Structure formats: C-alpha cells, structure tokens
N, C-alpha and C positions, 0 to 999 in steps of 0.2 A: 265829437260834439261836446264831450265833458272830459276834462283832464285834471288829475291830481298830480302835482309835482312835489314829492317829499313833504306833503302837507301833514301837520300834526296839531293836535289840540289837547290841552289838559285842563283839569278842574281841581282847584284846591291842592295843587302840587302833585296831582296824580294824572298820569297820561291816560287820555280817553281814546285817542286815535293817533296812529302814525309812528314814525314817518311813513306816509302812504303815497305810493305812486300807482296810479290806476287810470285807465282811459275807457270811455264808453263811446262806441261808434254811432253815427247817425242811424236811426232806425232800429237799434238794438233794444231788447227787453232784458234788463239785468235785474236779478234778484240779489239783494244783500241778505244773507242768511247767517244766523248765529243766535246764541242765547242772549238773555237779557243782560244789558251792561257791556256788551262786546264792542260797542262803538258804531252800530249801524245807523241809528238816528242822527248822531253827531255828524257822521259822514254825509248823510243825506242833506242835512241843514247847511253844510258848507257849500253845497252847490248853488243855493239861491241866496247866500249871504246872511242867513239867520244865525249862523255861527261863523266867526272869523278865525281862521287858523292862526296859531301862535307862531308858526314857522312854515315855510314853503308857500305854495300858492295853488289855487284852483282856477281853471279856465273853462269858460263856457263859450262855445263857438269861437274860440281863439282869443277871447277877451278875459283878462284877469278879473275875477270876481272882486268887487270893491274898488276897482280902478275908475269906474264910472258910476253914475247914479244907480242905486240899487232898484229904484222903482222901474227904471228902464229895463234892467235885467229881468226883473220879476214879471214883467208883462209878457215875456216869452216863455214863462215857466208856470205850469199848473201845479197845484199842491193839494193832495187829497190825504186825509189822515183818519184814524179810527174814530175820533170823537166827532167828526164831520164838521162841527163848528158853524152850522147855519145860523143866521141871525133870526132869533125866534119871533121878533116883532115884525119881520118882513115876510111878504108872501114868497112862494117858490119862485115866481117870475122875477121879483125884485132881487132875490138872492142871486139868481143866475145872471142878472143884468149888472151886477157889481163891477166886474172886470171891464165889460164894454163901456160902461158909463165912465169909469176912471180913464179909459183910453180916449174919451171924447167922441164916441160914436153918436150919431143923431138918433132920434126916437124911433123912426121907421126902421132903421138898420138894426137897432137893439131888439125891437119887437119881432122882427124876422129871425134874428139869431136865437131868441128864446124859443120860438116855435121849432126851429131846426134842432136845437139841442134836446128839447123834450122828446122829439121823435127819435133822435139818435140814441138816447138812453132808455128808450121804450117806455115812456110815461105818457099817459093821455094828456092832451094839451090843457084840459080843464083843471089839471093839477096845479097849473101855474097860479091860480087864484087862491089856493089854500095856504094856510100857515104850516110850517114844518111839524108842529105838534099834532096835526091831523093825519100825518103820514106814518106808515110802518117804518121799521128800521131799514129795510131794504130799499124802500122808496126814498128815504132821506139820503141814503148813501148814493143812490142814483142822481139825486139832485146835487149832492156834493161833487160828483164827477162832472155833471153838466156845468156847474159853476166854475170849476177849475178849467174847463174847456172854453169858457165864455169868450175870451178875446183871441182865441185861435193860437194857443201856445204850441211850440215845437217840441218842448220837453215836458214830461209829466213826472213828478215826484210823488210817490205813494208810500205812506208810513202806516203799516198794518191796516190797510184801508178796509178790509173785510173781517177783521178779527172779532168784532163784537156781534156778528151776525150768526144766525143758526146755520148749521152745516149745509143745508140744501140751498138757502139763499146765498151763502158764501160761495159755493161752487158755481152757481148760476151767474152771479155777478163777476166772478173771476174770469169765467169763459167769455162773458159779454165784453169785459174790458180788453181781453186779449184780442178779440175780433175788432174792437174799436182802434186799438193800437195799430193793427195791421192796416185797417181801412184808411186811417188818417195819416199813416206814415210817421208816427210819433217815435220819440226816443223816451223810453220809460225806465226809471230806476225805482224799484219797489223794495221796501224793507219788510221782512217777514221772519218769524221764527218757525213757521210751518213748513216743514221739509216737503210735504206732498204738494203744497201750493207752489213752492218754488220750482219743483220738478215739472209740474204740469203746465205752468204758465211761461216760464222764462226761457229765453234763448241761451242764457248764460247765468251761472250762479257764482257769486263771490262769497265765500265763507269767511267770516271774521271771528276772531277770538282775541280778547284782551287788546283791542284796538289795531290788530294787525290782520292782514289777509293771509289765510293759511291754505286756501285753495281757490282756484279760479278756472272755470271751464264750462263747457256745455253739460247739461244734465246727464247725458249718456256716458260721458267720460268720468264724471264724479261718481256715478253709480258702480263703475268697475272698482276693483280692489285698489284702495287709496293708501298711500304710505302713512298719512297722518291719522293717528288713532281717533282724534275728535271728529274728523271728517268721515272716517269709516263708520263711526257710531251713528252719526247723523243720517248717513245714507242707508244704514241698516234698519232704521226706525220704521219707515213705511213697509219694508219687507216683513219685519216681525209682526206688525199690526195686521197685514194682509194674511199672514200665515195663521194668526190666532182667529181671525174672522172665518177663514176657510175651515179651520178645525171645528168651530162652533156650528157652521153650516152642516158639516158631516154628522155632528152629534145630533142635530135637529132632525136629520133624515133617518136616524136609526130608531127602531122601536125600543121603548123603555124596557128595562129588565122586568120580567114577570108579566108583560103584556100578552094576553092570550087572545085578544080580539082580532078578528079578520086576518 
C-alpha cells in the first residue's frame, strides 16, 4: 500500500530522513517510534505529499506521490494529529462534513455519513450541533478521527494523535482506534515517541534514529534482546517503569515501621 524507495529529505543542508526504503502492506498498523527530531513526522508527511523528497520516491497504491494531483491522493488518506486542528467557527457536523463536501457528495449522503461517523467514534449525535470549544479534549480528538474518516479513506496517518490527552483518555482512545482500524480494514501509520503505545497498538514497529531505520519488526520481536543499544534502551523503558510501579505497590502493602496498630 505504501512504499519508500531510497527516499531522502533534508532541511538547511542537514539530512532529516533517508535514504529510506520501507514498505507498508495493506491492512497493517505500523508505528514509527523514536525520539524527537529522528525523522518520524517528515517520513509521515512524505506519504501524502506534505513533504516532497529531495531524492528517491514514495508510492501509494502503486502511484508515485506527486505524479498526479495531490488532492486526488489525499482524498484516499486521512490525517489525524495531536493539535486536532478542528475549525473553531464550524460545528462538529460541519467539521466532519469537510471531506465529503470536497468530494462532491450530496446533502443527504453527507448527513447520513455524519451520523454514521459520530456513532463510529462513540459520540452522541447531538454533539454534531456543538462547536469544538464546548467539547472535552478527548471528544475533540474523536471528532478529529471522524473528520479524517469522512470520505472513506483506505489509509490513515496519525501524528502523535493522543499525546495531549490524559493517560486514561489516551489509553481508551488508542484501543478504540485499534478496533476501528481492524473493523474498517484500514492501513494505519502512526508516529509516536511512547514505547508502550507502540507496543500495545501496532502490528509492527519501525524505530528511527537520525533519519534512518534502526529496527523494524513486530513488537514481540523487538522486545527480545536487540543488538542495537538505542532499540534495547527503548524496549527496556516500559519494563523498568513496570518494575518501579510493582515495587511501589509492595511498599504500600507493608506496614510502616513502628506501626503497632492491628
């Protein structure tokens, strides 16, 4: 579904990505994982033509990105990002309708689609009449997902989509998105720096460092002892955190020193 062929991109004389060769199969959920500035977002934006490679090429469904009209390419690709980017002066329903309206859908079809998508992202239908400012952060992010799904894309690009949310909402929306991905048969590429999020949601993790891929495989494989020190440190992070939490739990169960009650 998505192919990078020796694609590279630089800014101000500094290489940001590449040369990168990578493919994503139809129906895969791939997480691009790595620290800030490693090239994840630049890689993601090359898929829908927001960034043009300096060399090499990117193909989507066999077509070179940029060879045809970008508007046509983007109609088949949804994009969700951390800032959400809902139009504040438009209602939730109007935001969701943006894609279908640009695709030339008629009013009845658009209204039906809005109702379907509100149901799909588990929002009450009366939310459609509200402005984004009246919603919680988690609700706004759900609207962002609904808007990205508006015209029925086959590919979803997600750039730190849940990073600004509280941990409980973030986990809930992550699991909800994974279920939607499976239900709709989508191809998802998600940028994240959260190791646990990548491990729990993705079929496959691509670890990037300094614009290059340093590891690529299913979560279970990357969790085993890896030869690359950076990858090994990343994969050890959730283990160390879990161990510290477990230690705290045991401390909480022990009676404080000097406690003579009961």
